C-alpha positions as CSV (number, residue, x, y, z in Angstrom):
1,M,-46.2,-1.5,-1.9
2,K,-44.4,-1.5,-5.2
3,I,-40.8,-0.9,-6.2
4,T,-40.5,2.3,-8.3
5,S,-36.8,2.6,-9.0
6,I,-33.4,1.1,-8.3
7,R,-30.3,3.3,-8.3
8,T,-26.6,3.0,-7.6
9,L,-24.4,5.5,-5.8
10,I,-20.6,5.1,-6.2
11,C,-18.3,6.7,-3.6
12,H,-14.5,6.7,-3.8
13,A,-12.9,5.2,-0.7
14,Y,-9.1,5.3,-1.4
15,R,-8.3,1.6,-2.1
16,T,-11.6,1.0,-3.9
17,N,-15.0,2.6,-4.6
18,W,-18.0,1.7,-2.6
19,V,-21.1,0.8,-4.7
20,F,-24.3,1.5,-2.8
21,V,-27.8,0.5,-4.0
22,K,-31.0,2.4,-3.2
23,V,-34.4,0.8,-3.9
24,Q,-37.3,3.2,-3.8
25,T,-41.0,2.3,-3.3
26,D,-44.3,4.0,-4.0
27,S,-45.0,4.2,-0.2
28,G,-42.1,6.6,0.3
29,L,-40.0,3.9,2.1
30,H,-36.6,3.1,0.6
31,G,-34.0,0.6,1.3
32,V,-30.2,0.6,1.0
33,G,-27.7,-2.1,0.1
34,E,-24.1,-2.5,-1.0
35,A,-22.7,-4.2,-4.0
36,T,-19.1,-3.1,-3.8
37,L,-17.0,-5.3,-6.1
38,E,-13.4,-4.0,-5.9
39,H,-11.9,-2.9,-9.2
40,R,-15.1,-3.7,-11.1
41,E,-17.3,-1.1,-9.6
42,L,-18.7,0.3,-12.9
43,T,-19.5,-3.2,-14.1
44,V,-21.5,-4.2,-11.1
45,A,-23.3,-0.8,-11.0
46,Q,-24.5,-1.5,-14.6
47,A,-25.6,-5.0,-13.6
48,V,-27.7,-3.5,-10.8
49,R,-29.3,-1.1,-13.2
50,E,-30.1,-4.0,-15.5
51,L,-32.1,-5.6,-12.7
52,E,-34.3,-2.6,-12.4
53,R,-36.4,-3.5,-15.5
54,S,-37.3,-6.8,-13.9
55,L,-38.1,-5.6,-10.5
56,V,-39.9,-2.3,-10.9
57,G,-43.6,-2.8,-10.1
58,K,-43.0,-5.8,-7.9
59,D,-43.8,-6.1,-4.2
60,P,-40.5,-5.6,-2.3
61,H,-41.7,-7.8,0.6
62,N,-41.5,-10.9,-1.6
63,I,-37.7,-11.2,-1.2
64,E,-37.4,-14.9,-1.9
65,A,-39.5,-14.8,-5.0
66,L,-37.7,-11.8,-6.4
67,W,-34.3,-13.3,-5.6
68,H,-35.1,-16.5,-7.4
69,Q,-36.6,-14.7,-10.4
70,V,-33.4,-12.7,-10.8
71,Y,-31.2,-15.7,-10.4
72,R,-33.2,-17.8,-12.8
73,D,-33.6,-15.2,-15.5
74,A,-29.9,-14.3,-15.5
75,Y,-29.4,-17.7,-17.3
76,W,-25.6,-17.3,-17.0
77,R,-25.9,-18.1,-13.3
78,G,-23.5,-17.2,-10.5
79,G,-20.3,-15.3,-10.6
80,A,-19.0,-12.2,-8.9
81,V,-20.9,-9.6,-11.0
82,L,-24.4,-11.0,-11.0
83,M,-24.3,-12.1,-7.3
84,S,-22.8,-8.8,-6.1
85,A,-25.6,-6.9,-7.9
86,L,-28.2,-9.2,-6.5
87,S,-26.6,-8.9,-3.1
88,G,-27.0,-5.1,-3.0
89,V,-30.6,-5.2,-4.1
90,E,-31.5,-8.0,-1.7
91,M,-30.0,-6.1,1.3
92,A,-32.1,-3.1,0.3
93,L,-35.3,-5.3,0.2
94,W,-34.6,-6.5,3.7
95,D,-34.0,-2.9,4.8
96,I,-37.4,-1.9,3.4
97,K,-39.2,-4.9,5.1
98,G,-37.6,-4.1,8.4
99,K,-38.5,-0.4,8.2
100,A,-42.1,-1.2,7.2
101,L,-42.5,-3.5,10.2
102,G,-40.4,-1.3,12.6
103,V,-37.9,-4.0,13.5
104,P,-34.2,-4.7,12.8
105,V,-33.6,-7.3,10.1
106,Y,-32.3,-9.9,12.6
107,Q,-35.8,-10.0,14.1
108,L,-37.1,-11.2,10.7
109,L,-34.5,-13.9,10.6
110,G,-35.2,-15.6,13.9
111,G,-34.1,-13.0,16.5
112,K,-30.9,-12.5,18.4
113,V,-28.5,-15.1,19.7
114,R,-26.0,-12.4,20.8
115,D,-25.8,-8.7,21.5
116,S,-22.3,-8.2,20.2
117,V,-19.8,-10.0,18.0
118,P,-16.0,-10.4,18.4
119,C,-14.1,-8.7,15.6
120,Y,-10.6,-8.7,14.3
121,A,-8.8,-5.8,12.6
122,N,-7.7,-5.4,9.0
123,G,-5.9,-2.4,7.7
124,W,-4.2,-1.7,11.1
125,F,-0.8,-2.0,9.5
126,A,-1.0,0.8,6.9
127,P,1.5,1.9,5.6
128,A,4.1,-0.3,7.4
129,K,6.9,-1.8,5.4
130,T,9.5,-3.2,7.9
131,P,9.0,-5.6,10.8
132,D,9.6,-2.8,13.3
133,E,6.9,-0.7,11.7
134,F,4.5,-3.6,11.7
135,A,5.2,-4.2,15.4
136,A,4.6,-0.5,16.3
137,K,1.3,-0.5,14.4
138,A,0.3,-3.8,16.0
139,R,0.9,-2.3,19.5
140,L,-1.3,0.7,18.6
141,A,-4.1,-1.6,17.3
142,V,-4.1,-3.6,20.5
143,Q,-4.1,-0.4,22.6
144,A,-7.2,0.6,20.6
145,G,-9.0,-2.5,21.8
146,F,-8.5,-5.1,19.0
147,R,-7.9,-8.7,20.1
148,G,-7.2,-10.0,16.6
149,L,-4.9,-8.7,13.8
150,K,-4.9,-9.9,10.2
151,W,-2.4,-9.0,7.4
152,D,-0.6,-10.4,4.4
153,P,3.2,-10.4,5.0
154,F,4.1,-11.9,1.6
155,G,4.9,-8.8,-0.4
156,A,4.6,-9.3,-4.2
157,S,5.0,-13.1,-4.2
158,Y,2.8,-15.1,-6.5
159,L,2.5,-18.9,-6.7
160,E,6.0,-19.3,-5.2
161,I,8.1,-17.5,-2.7
162,D,11.9,-17.5,-2.5
163,K,13.9,-18.2,0.7
164,R,14.6,-14.5,1.3
165,G,10.9,-13.6,0.9
166,L,9.8,-16.3,3.3
167,R,12.4,-15.2,5.9
168,E,11.2,-11.6,5.6
169,A,7.5,-12.7,6.0
170,L,8.3,-14.9,9.1
171,T,10.4,-12.1,10.6
172,C,7.5,-9.7,10.2
173,I,5.1,-12.2,11.9
174,E,7.6,-12.8,14.7
175,A,7.9,-9.1,15.3
176,V,4.1,-8.7,15.6
177,V,3.7,-11.7,17.8
178,S,6.4,-10.4,20.1
179,A,4.9,-7.0,20.2
180,V,1.4,-8.0,21.1
181,G,1.8,-11.1,23.2
182,P,0.2,-14.5,23.2
183,E,-3.4,-13.4,24.0
184,V,-3.9,-11.6,20.7
185,D,-5.1,-13.7,17.7
186,I,-2.9,-13.6,14.7
187,L,-4.5,-14.2,11.3
188,I,-2.3,-14.6,8.2
189,E,-3.8,-13.6,4.9
190,G,-2.6,-15.3,1.7
191,H,-4.9,-13.6,-0.9
192,G,-4.9,-16.8,-2.9
193,R,-1.2,-16.4,-3.7
194,F,0.5,-19.8,-3.7
195,N,0.6,-23.1,-5.4
196,V,0.1,-26.3,-3.2
197,P,3.7,-27.1,-2.3
198,T,4.5,-23.5,-1.4
199,A,1.3,-23.1,0.6
200,I,2.1,-26.3,2.6
201,R,5.7,-25.1,3.1
202,I,4.5,-21.8,4.5
203,A,1.7,-23.4,6.6
204,H,4.3,-25.6,8.3
205,A,6.4,-22.5,9.1
206,L,3.3,-20.8,10.6
207,E,2.8,-23.7,13.0
208,D,5.5,-22.1,15.2
209,F,3.3,-19.0,15.8
210,D,0.0,-20.5,17.1
211,I,-1.9,-18.5,14.5
212,H,-5.7,-18.3,14.4
213,W,-5.8,-19.2,10.7
214,F,-4.0,-19.1,7.4
215,E,-6.5,-17.5,4.9
216,E,-6.8,-18.3,1.2
217,P,-3.4,-20.0,0.9
218,I,-4.0,-20.9,-2.7
219,P,-6.1,-19.4,-5.6
220,P,-9.8,-20.0,-5.2
221,D,-10.3,-22.0,-8.4
222,N,-9.6,-25.5,-7.0
223,L,-11.2,-26.6,-3.8
224,E,-9.7,-30.0,-4.0
225,A,-6.2,-28.4,-3.9
226,L,-7.3,-26.4,-0.9
227,A,-8.4,-29.5,0.8
228,E,-5.0,-31.0,0.2
229,V,-3.3,-28.0,1.9
230,K,-5.7,-28.3,4.8
231,L,-5.0,-32.1,5.1
232,R,-1.2,-31.6,5.1
233,T,-0.9,-28.9,7.8
234,R,-1.8,-28.3,11.4
235,V,-2.7,-24.6,11.1
236,P,-6.4,-23.8,10.7
237,I,-7.4,-22.8,7.1
238,A,-10.0,-20.1,6.3
239,A,-11.4,-19.5,2.8
240,G,-14.6,-18.7,0.8
241,E,-14.7,-15.0,0.1
242,R,-14.6,-15.8,-3.6
243,L,-17.4,-18.3,-3.6
244,Y,-20.7,-16.8,-4.7
245,S,-23.6,-18.9,-3.7
246,R,-24.8,-21.8,-1.6
247,W,-24.1,-24.1,-4.6
248,D,-20.5,-23.0,-4.6
249,Y,-20.4,-23.7,-0.9
250,Q,-21.9,-27.1,-1.2
251,R,-18.6,-28.4,-2.7
252,F,-16.7,-26.4,-0.1
253,F,-18.4,-28.3,2.7
254,T,-18.4,-31.7,1.0
255,L,-14.6,-31.5,0.5
256,R,-14.1,-30.1,4.1
257,C,-11.4,-27.9,2.6
258,A,-11.3,-25.3,5.3
259,D,-12.0,-24.8,9.0
260,Y,-13.6,-21.4,8.7
261,A,-16.1,-20.3,6.0
262,Q,-15.9,-16.6,4.8
263,P,-18.9,-15.7,2.7
264,D,-19.2,-12.0,1.9
265,V,-22.7,-10.6,2.1
266,S,-21.9,-8.2,-0.8
267,H,-21.0,-11.1,-3.2
268,T,-22.9,-14.2,-2.2
269,G,-26.4,-13.0,-3.0
270,G,-27.2,-11.0,0.1
271,I,-28.3,-11.6,3.7
272,M,-30.5,-14.6,3.3
273,E,-28.0,-16.4,1.1
274,V,-25.3,-16.0,3.8
275,K,-27.9,-17.2,6.3
276,K,-28.4,-20.4,4.2
277,I,-24.7,-20.9,3.8
278,A,-24.3,-20.5,7.6
279,A,-26.9,-23.2,8.1
280,Q,-24.9,-25.5,5.8
281,A,-21.8,-24.7,7.8
282,E,-23.5,-25.3,11.1
283,A,-24.5,-28.8,9.9
284,N,-20.8,-29.4,9.2
285,H,-19.7,-27.9,12.6
286,I,-17.8,-25.1,10.7
287,A,-17.7,-21.6,11.9
288,I,-18.9,-18.6,9.8
289,C,-16.5,-15.6,9.7
290,P,-17.7,-13.3,7.0
291,H,-15.3,-11.4,4.7
292,N,-16.1,-7.8,5.5
293,P,-13.6,-5.2,4.2
294,S,-16.1,-3.0,2.4
295,G,-18.3,0.0,3.3
296,P,-20.8,0.9,6.0
297,V,-23.9,-0.8,4.5
298,A,-22.2,-4.1,4.0
299,N,-21.0,-3.8,7.6
300,A,-24.5,-3.1,8.8
301,A,-25.8,-6.2,6.9
302,S,-23.0,-8.4,8.3
303,L,-23.9,-7.2,11.9
304,Q,-27.6,-8.3,11.3
305,L,-26.3,-11.7,10.4
306,A,-24.0,-11.8,13.4
307,A,-27.0,-11.2,15.6
308,C,-29.0,-14.2,14.4
309,V,-26.5,-16.9,13.2
310,P,-25.6,-19.4,16.0
311,N,-22.2,-20.5,14.4
312,F,-21.1,-16.9,13.7
313,S,-17.5,-16.8,15.1
314,V,-15.7,-13.5,14.4
315,L,-16.2,-10.5,12.1
316,E,-13.6,-8.7,10.0
317,I,-13.6,-4.9,10.3
318,M,-11.2,-2.3,9.0
319,S,-9.5,-0.6,12.0
320,A,-9.8,2.8,10.3
321,D,-11.2,4.3,7.2
322,V,-11.4,7.4,5.0
323,P,-12.6,10.4,7.0
324,H,-15.7,10.8,4.8
325,R,-17.0,7.4,6.0
326,R,-18.4,9.4,8.9
327,E,-20.3,11.7,6.6
328,I,-21.7,9.5,3.8
329,S,-24.1,7.5,6.1
330,T,-25.8,7.4,9.4
331,E,-23.6,4.5,10.5
332,R,-23.4,4.3,14.3
333,V,-21.7,1.2,15.6
334,G,-20.4,0.8,19.2
335,F,-17.0,-0.8,19.7
336,E,-16.1,-2.1,23.1
337,N,-13.7,-4.8,24.4
338,G,-12.8,-6.1,21.0
339,T,-16.5,-6.5,20.0
340,L,-19.0,-4.6,17.8
341,C,-22.5,-4.1,19.2
342,I,-25.5,-5.2,17.2
343,P,-27.6,-2.1,16.2
344,D,-31.3,-2.3,17.1
345,G,-32.7,0.3,14.6
346,P,-35.3,-0.8,12.1
347,G,-34.2,-2.5,8.9
348,L,-30.4,-2.4,8.6
349,G,-30.2,0.6,10.9
350,I,-28.4,2.8,8.4
351,D,-29.2,5.3,5.7
352,L,-27.1,7.2,3.1
353,N,-26.2,10.8,2.6
354,E,-26.3,11.2,-1.1
355,E,-24.9,14.8,-1.1
356,A,-21.9,13.6,0.8
357,I,-21.4,10.6,-1.5
358,A,-21.5,12.9,-4.5
359,A,-18.6,14.9,-3.1
360,H,-16.4,11.8,-3.5
361,P,-17.0,10.5,-7.1
362,Y,-15.6,7.4,-8.6
363,E,-11.8,7.1,-9.2
364,P,-10.4,4.0,-10.9
365,R,-8.2,1.8,-8.7
366,D,-6.2,-1.3,-9.5
367,L,-5.3,-4.4,-7.5
368,R,-2.3,-3.9,-5.3
369,H,-1.8,-7.5,-4.1
370,Y,1.1,-8.6,-6.3
371,N,3.0,-5.3,-6.9
372,G,4.4,-4.8,-3.4
373,Q,1.9,-2.0,-2.6
374,L,-0.5,-4.0,-0.4
375,T,0.1,-2.0,2.8
376,N,-1.1,1.2,1.0
377,I,-4.6,0.2,2.0
378,R,-5.6,3.4,4.0
379,P,-4.8,7.1,3.5
380,P,-2.6,9.0,5.9
381,D,-5.7,10.8,7.4
382,A,-7.6,7.6,8.1
383,V,-9.8,7.7,11.2
384,D,-12.0,5.5,13.4
385,Y,-15.5,5.2,12.1
386,F,-17.1,3.5,15.1
387,Q,-18.1,4.7,18.6
388,R,-15.8,3.8,21.5
389,D,-18.8,3.1,23.8
390,A,-21.5,0.5,23.3
391,T,-24.3,2.8,24.3
392,S,-24.8,3.9,20.6
393,K,-26.9,1.1,19.3
394,S,-29.3,2.7,16.8
């Protein structure tokens, strides 16, 4: 079997554009992956296309060899663009191998350690602005079955936050906690906003709410500074979505700068790279909780990892999505009692509908994190995209 082509498909998805990868072979089998890199979608799509000339004619089964060839020959190693492009291709290669052997990818990585994985909701709050609106949205999310809620309550703040802004954020958190009760996990997102003293000040205030974690309290550029924040607060720290390989994560674990590691399968080089990062985390007794706000193929790949990684703790999912998510792929994921079921179909258990994707072409979108528009993350017609019973597992 030989690779004959590598293509990208871009699908507008309201807050961003999904970047899908399709690897075709001379056997008729194809594999799909996802290389979504928010706000740099055209750039990563071009990077994927540049990989084609190196990989056409190669055996898609030799995933490790092809991965290392691409990583070696890039010369300017690492970074979001190369690693996202490589991630999408690598996922597609695993999809091909699983389809060729008639087994889900997790079987190729050691087999199951669980049948389903706990998940927490992101995007549940759209388009709330006031504490009362957040509380109402939180109640709806818990009624829908979610047992963990994540959001960023810090408005347009960057590096520092004034007293009024902090009071407003804490009032919002208090309203949500009061609305859902003590059994629901509260996860506070920082989006890499704050400097060290501000992050520590906020973390101390969060200690009153028994939160599950404070995520990315400072920009991702300095892991020593993150370690200082962790050392000086009692709230658990989560980070790592903007690290792009096991080499980046080596320093992360050496510094013990967070309690939860959040590699993204679309940015860290793909499925096997996250598996290797998870093994590093396991040796340090740190839980893996992948960053997973993207599209259906990234979600499918993350679920394959959830199946076979012993220290996999909880998975991020969007509580709702654009209506056409139901149309652009064969995604069928069961949601029950706050968990997602692991699909058992061959490969990644998902395929793409190119005609439906073409109906939603690329539209440029800019970052909303620091302009006060963060809660505009989902359209008014957003809908569930998973099945409400766990019997749909293929």
